[in-house]
Structure formats: C-alpha cells, structure tokens
C-alpha positions in Angstrom: 67.7 75.9 -96.6 65.1 76.2 -93.8 62.6 74.4 -96.1 64.9 71.5 -96.6 65.7 71.3 -92.9 62.0 71.3 -92.1 61.4 68.4 -94.5 64.2 66.5 -92.8 62.8 67.4 -89.4 59.5 65.8 -90.3 61.3 62.6 -91.3 63.4 62.7 -88.1 60.3 63.0 -86.0 58.6 60.1 -87.7 61.6 57.8 -87.4 62.6 59.1 -83.9 59.1 58.6 -82.5 58.9 55.1 -83.8 62.3 54.2 -82.5 61.4 55.4 -79.0 58.2 53.4 -79.2 59.9 50.3 -80.5 62.6 50.4 -77.8 59.9 50.9 -75.1 58.0 47.9 -76.5 61.2 45.7 -76.4 61.8 46.8 -72.8 58.3 46.0 -71.8 58.5 42.6 -73.5 61.7 41.7 -71.6 60.0 42.3 -68.2 58.6 39.3 -66.3 54.9 38.8 -66.6 52.9 39.1 -63.4 49.4 39.2 -64.9 47.8 35.7 -64.6 45.7 36.4 -67.8 48.9 37.2 -69.8 50.7 34.2 -68.3 47.9 31.9 -69.7 47.0 33.6 -72.9 50.2 35.5 -73.7 50.4 39.0 -75.1 48.5 40.1 -78.1 51.3 41.9 -79.9 54.9 41.0 -80.7 57.6 43.6 -80.0 59.3 45.2 -83.0 62.2 43.3 -84.3 65.6 44.3 -83.0 67.0 44.6 -86.6 64.4 47.2 -87.4 65.3 49.2 -84.4 69.0 49.1 -85.4 68.0 50.2 -88.9 66.0 53.1 -87.5 68.9 54.2 -85.3 71.3 54.1 -88.3 68.8 56.1 -90.3 68.5 58.7 -87.5 72.3 59.0 -87.5 72.3 59.5 -91.2 69.6 62.2 -91.0 71.5 63.8 -88.1 74.6 63.9 -90.2 72.7 65.7 -93.1 71.2 68.3 -90.8 74.5 68.9 -88.9 76.4 69.4 -92.2 73.7 71.8 -93.5 74.0 73.8 -90.3 77.8 74.0 -90.4 78.8 71.5 -87.8 82.3 71.0 -89.2 84.5 71.1 -86.2 81.9 69.5 -83.9 80.2 67.2 -86.3 79.9 64.4 -83.8 78.2 66.7 -81.2 75.8 67.9 -83.9 74.8 64.4 -84.9 74.3 63.3 -81.3 72.1 66.3 -80.6 70.0 65.7 -83.7 69.5 62.0 -82.8 68.4 62.8 -79.2 66.0 65.6 -80.4 64.7 63.6 -83.3 61.2 62.8 -81.8 60.5 66.6 -81.5 62.4 67.7 -84.6 59.2 68.7 -86.5 58.1 71.0 -83.7 61.3 73.0 -83.8 60.7 74.8 -87.2 57.1 75.6 -86.1 58.3 77.3 -82.9 61.0 79.1 -84.9 58.3 80.4 -87.3 56.2 81.6 -84.3 59.3 83.3 -82.8 59.9 85.0 -86.1 56.4 86.4 -86.1 56.3 87.4 -82.4 59.9 88.5 -81.7 60.8 89.6 -85.3 63.7 87.1 -85.1 65.6 86.3 -88.2 65.7 82.8 -89.6 69.3 81.6 -89.4 70.3 77.9 -89.6 74.1 78.5 -89.2 75.7 77.6 -85.9 78.3 80.4 -86.0 76.0 83.5 -85.8 75.3 83.6 -82.1 76.9 85.5 -79.3 75.1 85.0 -76.0 74.3 81.6 -74.3 70.5 82.2 -74.8 71.2 83.0 -78.5 73.1 79.7 -79.0 70.4 77.5 -77.4 67.4 79.3 -79.0 69.3 79.5 -82.3 70.2 75.8 -82.3 66.7 74.6 -81.3 64.5 76.8 -83.4 66.7 78.1 -86.2 66.4 81.8 -85.4 68.8 84.5 -84.4 67.6 86.8 -81.6 70.4 89.2 -82.4 71.1 90.6 -78.9 74.5 92.0 -79.9 75.9 91.1 -76.6 73.3 93.0 -74.6 70.9 90.9 -72.7 67.6 92.4 -71.6 66.0 91.6 -68.2 63.6 89.2 -69.9 66.4 87.4 -71.8 68.4 87.2 -68.6 65.5 85.5 -66.8 65.1 82.9 -69.6 68.9 82.4 -69.7 69.0 81.6 -66.0 65.9 79.4 -66.1 66.6 77.4 -69.3 70.4 77.3 -69.2 72.1 78.1 -65.9 69.7 76.2 -63.7 69.8 72.9 -65.7 73.6 73.1 -66.0 74.2 73.6 -62.3 71.6 70.9 -61.6 73.7 68.5 -63.6 76.8 69.6 -61.7 75.0 69.0 -58.4 73.7 65.6 -59.4 77.2 64.5 -60.5 78.6 65.7 -57.2 75.9 63.9 -55.3 76.6 60.6 -57.1 80.3 61.0 -56.7 80.0 61.7 -52.9 77.5 58.9 -52.4 79.8 56.5 -54.3 82.8 57.5 -52.1 80.7 57.1 -49.0 79.8 53.5 -50.1 83.5 52.8 -50.8 82.6 52.5 -54.5 81.5 48.9 -53.8 78.2 49.3 -55.6 79.5 51.4 -58.5 81.5 50.5 -61.5 84.9 52.4 -61.6 84.0 53.7 -65.0 80.8 55.1 -63.6 82.7 56.8 -60.7 85.1 58.3 -63.3 82.1 59.6 -65.3 80.6 61.3 -62.2 84.0 62.7 -61.4 84.5 64.2 -64.8 80.9 65.5 -64.8 81.3 67.2 -61.4 84.2 69.1 -62.9 83.0 69.7 -66.5 79.5 70.9 -65.5 80.8 73.6 -63.1 83.3 74.6 -65.9 80.4 75.0 -68.3 78.4 76.9 -65.7 81.3 79.4 -65.2 81.7 79.7 -69.0 78.0 80.5 -69.4 78.2 83.1 -66.6 81.3 84.5 -68.2 83.3 83.8 -65.1 87.0 83.1 -65.8 88.2 79.6 -64.8 91.9 80.3 -65.2 94.1 83.3 -64.5 97.7 83.9 -65.5 99.9 83.9 -62.4 103.4 84.6 -63.9 106.0 83.7 -66.4 108.5 80.9 -66.1 111.6 81.4 -68.4 112.9 77.9 -67.8 111.6 75.7 -70.7 111.6 72.0 -70.8 110.9 69.8 -73.8 110.7 66.1 -74.2 110.7 63.8 -77.2 107.8 61.3 -76.8 109.5 58.8 -79.1 113.0 58.7 -77.6 112.4 60.0 -74.1 115.2 62.6 -74.5 114.7 65.8 -72.6 116.0 69.3 -73.5 116.0 72.5 -71.4 116.6 76.1 -72.3 116.0 79.6 -70.8 114.2 82.4 -72.7 112.2 85.5 -71.9 110.1 84.9 -75.1 107.4 82.3 -75.7 108.9 79.1 -77.1 106.9 76.3 -78.6 107.9 73.4 -80.8 107.6 74.1 -84.6 105.5 71.9 -86.8 108.6 69.9 -87.9 109.6 69.5 -84.2 106.2 68.2 -83.2 106.2 65.7 -86.1 109.6 64.5 -84.8 108.1 63.9 -81.4 109.0 67.0 -79.4 106.5 68.4 -77.0 106.4 71.3 -74.6 106.5 70.1 -70.9 106.9 73.3 -68.9 107.9 76.9 -69.1 106.2 80.0 -70.4 103.1 81.6 -68.8 101.9 79.9 -65.7 98.2 79.8 -64.7 96.0 78.7 -61.9 92.3 78.0 -61.4 90.3 81.0 -60.2 88.6 81.0 -56.8 85.2 81.3 -58.5 85.8 78.1 -60.4 87.0 76.2 -57.4 84.1 77.3 -55.2 81.7 76.4 -58.0 83.0 72.9 -58.0 82.9 72.5 -54.2 79.5 74.3 -53.7 77.6 73.0 -56.8 74.9 71.3 -54.6 74.4 74.6 -52.8 74.4 76.6 -56.0 71.6 74.5 -57.3 69.3 76.0 -54.6 70.7 79.5 -54.8 70.4 79.5 -58.6 66.8 78.5 -58.2 66.3 81.5 -56.0 68.2 83.6 -58.5 65.7 82.6 -61.2 62.9 83.9 -59.0 64.8 87.1 -58.4 65.5 87.4 -62.1 61.8 87.4 -62.8 61.2 90.0 -60.0 63.9 92.2 -61.4 62.0 92.6 -64.6 59.6 94.8 -62.6 62.0 96.1 -60.0 64.7 98.6 -61.3 66.6 98.5 -58.0 67.4 94.8 -58.5 69.9 94.2 -61.3 69.9 90.5 -62.1 72.6 89.3 -64.5 73.8 85.8 -65.1 77.1 87.2 -66.5 79.8 89.3 -64.7 79.0 92.9 -63.6 81.1 95.9 -62.7 81.2 95.8 -59.0 82.8 99.2 -58.8 79.5 100.8 -59.7 77.5 99.1 -56.8 77.5 99.8 -53.1 79.4 97.5 -50.7 81.3 95.7 -53.6 82.6 92.9 -51.4 79.2 91.7 -50.2 77.7 92.3 -53.6 80.3 89.9 -55.1 79.2 87.2 -52.8 75.5 88.0 -53.5 76.1 87.8 -57.2 78.1 84.6 -57.0 75.3 82.7 -55.3 72.2 84.5 -56.6 73.3 86.2 -59.9 72.0 89.7 -58.9 73.1 92.9 -57.2 71.3 95.8 -55.6 71.7 99.1 -57.4 
C-alpha cells in the first residue's frame, strides 16, 4: 500500500508543482507592465493556457480521491481530497520523511487514518504515513512538538479570525463583504473549539435534565409536547414523517474555558508562544510539567492559581 501511495505522491508532486507554477505565471501575466523594455518588445514567454490549468486541477482532485480512498477517508472523503490537493506540491517528500522517521524513531508504517490517538499522532500519521504509537501517553518531547506544530498554529488562526472580525466591526463592515464577515465569525468560533478539543478541554457540560419534551413536524408545523423522566427521541419512522426534537432532555452549556478561549484568543496567541518555550525548557527541568492536555490539579500546589497558569501557558509547577 505504501509503495502505491508513494508512486501516486510522485505524480501528485509533479502535477501540483506545475499547477502552482502555471497559476503564478497567469497571475504575473495579468498584472500591468511597468518595464519600458517589456512595453516595447513584449514578454518572451506566453503564460500556460487556462484549459491546461483546469485539467491539472481536475487531475489533482482525481489523485487526491484515490489517495483518500486508499487511506480510509470514507466519512470525511471531501476533507481528505482537499488536503491532498493542497499538499500535492510536497507529496513526494512525505513518504521520504516517513521512511526517515521509521529508521530514527522506530515508527511503524501505517497509512490508515483510524489508528491514531493523540493530536500529534494524527498530524504526523497523516503527513508521513507512520504511527508513533504513544498509547495516550505523551512524552515531554512530544508535548513540545504538539504545542509548536499544532496548538500554536491553531490559536494563531483563531487570533487572526478574531482580529479580522473586530477590525471589520470597527469599520462598520463597509469595506468587507458580508460573506467574508460571516467567515471570520465562524472561524473565530471554530478555531477556539478546535484548540480546546486538541487540549482536551471540554467545550460543553451537562447542566440538568428537562422532562418537558417538545416535538415539531417540519412538514405540517404541528407541535406536540409530553413529559417523561426518560430520554425521548423521534424514531426512524417519525423522522421520515417530519418529526424532530425541539427541546427537552439533558440541557447543556458552554464551559468557561471555551468561552474564555473565544474571547481571549488574541492573548492566547502570545501566551501559547511562551508556553512553547516553556515546553522546551521543561524537557530539561523536572519541576516544570508542561502538558497541552488537561492535568490533575489536585496533585499540584495552589490548584486555583495553577489552573490559570495552565490555561494560558499549558504548564504547572510540581
């Protein structure tokens, strides 16, 4: 399997690199010419034909589809294809790095996307086709690379989305398309959610149980209510008839960590950068325990202050 994927990766790199080059040449050709020599004599080369670029993009999508199917992207096939298209120019390098990691770290070659547990395992496994097999236990070195390569870029994306959203609101959205504002709004929420998920911080918590159920038929608009101490949800037949659950059952609320991550994402960009430095220092300092995930605060001194310290900088003092 890895041999077949490597052959496809070589083809992906060739087509992807040419596509990037062709698009760049088309963009350069569309710019106004300011050079007097070029204005008189013209350029020496014609940009690639747009039809050829479209063919290359379609070919990249087809190659991405093959690789995604080989790697088991069944439920998230579109995501797998999109990632393969974006990474196509460097596709040939990925199996080589994976082979080096197999020699250096004794990692196992694994092309399946459903064999990984930790965030670092998922990223490394997807990019380089190897399974680090951490078994849920992250070493200090793995923690450092997780914060550097995963946590920091994700919170940077959240901070950028928040910045664009705030700047757009400050300008009364006059210079921005409403669709763009919506994109930044969704990004400023989704990226903090992803950041909390990577750090294993719960984003929702169950707050209670509401025995008063309400159902509504989306076709007829008829509403029905009932009371029950058990969980009630429409059956398959009821859903096919248009009935949907509106309210009732377990109630939940967003956690304080998730809300503060959304509100403080620009600040967390800088604190996470400091946390990366501390994660590197903690490799050599046993009294500093850096961990991107949750820790047991009952085992550390001054738990309340350590919770704040860990939220911003991802480490505690032990």
